[in-house]
C-alpha positions, 0 to 999 in steps of 0.5 A: 168566893170573892172577887174584886169588883174590877173582876167581875165584869170579866167573870160576869161575861165569861172572859175571865175564867180562872183565879190564883188563890193561897189558901192553907186547904182548898175553899172551893170543890170542884162542881161546887157553884159560887157566888161572885158578885156578879154571877154565878160560877160552877168550879171545873178545878182546884190545883195546886200549883207552884208559880214556876208552872203558871203560864201568861194563858192563866194570867190572862184567863184569870184578868192580868195582863202577865203573869207577874201581875197575877202574881203579885196580886196573891198576898205572900204567907202560908199555903199553898197557891191553887189555880182555880178554874171556873164557868160562869153560869147562866142561872141567877144568885139563889139568894136574890130569887129568895130575897125578891119573893114577898109572897109569904104564906103562913109556913114561910113565916112560920120557917122564918121565925124558927130560923131566926130562933135558932140563930139567936138561941145559938148566939152567945151575946143572946138574940140579935135577928130583931135587933139587926133587921130593925136597924137595917129597916130604920137605917138603910145605906148606913155602913156597917161600922156604923150600926155596929158601934150603935148596938156596941158590936164590933164590925165583923162578928156584925157584918157575919150576923147580916150575912145569915140574915142575907143567906135567909132572904131577908137583907141585901147589900148595898155598896154602902151598907144594906136594906131589908129585900122584898122579902124581909119588907114582907117579913116585917110587914113594912111594905 
């Protein structure tokens, strides 16, 4: 679940415990664990809500000084408003734990090989995983649009593919661009 950078400290310290989203259908489920960009949260409630039912306390729980500020932050458009309530978890992001694990035995390597091969087979563009890992290895910290353009890709689909590599623990996002994780470096033999 994406949260703006300005809200992440409040989520991390537990002072922000709510969010307002406009969706056609809920994108999270009660009981689900979600990454926030700075830790993990557990979703406690996902409630459709009208603006007239929101209170100042909801705005403060979402990190806004007033109800008007909270409502102004939600883009207009189609879909219902949902008030989300969550709690911070004291567990690390599973992707971070996986990314830090550079101890790859033959079974772990075979598992990664199989997952990458499956991603390549499923792609309408053909194999892409080795090229993308190589780009990130050779050009850490380079903006995604520049990496994508260097291989004739559009930025959005390139970023989606990099997220698939991140889910395997092979890459990490930086403030600008990406780098191989410890696991990714071990897999490619660059350590």
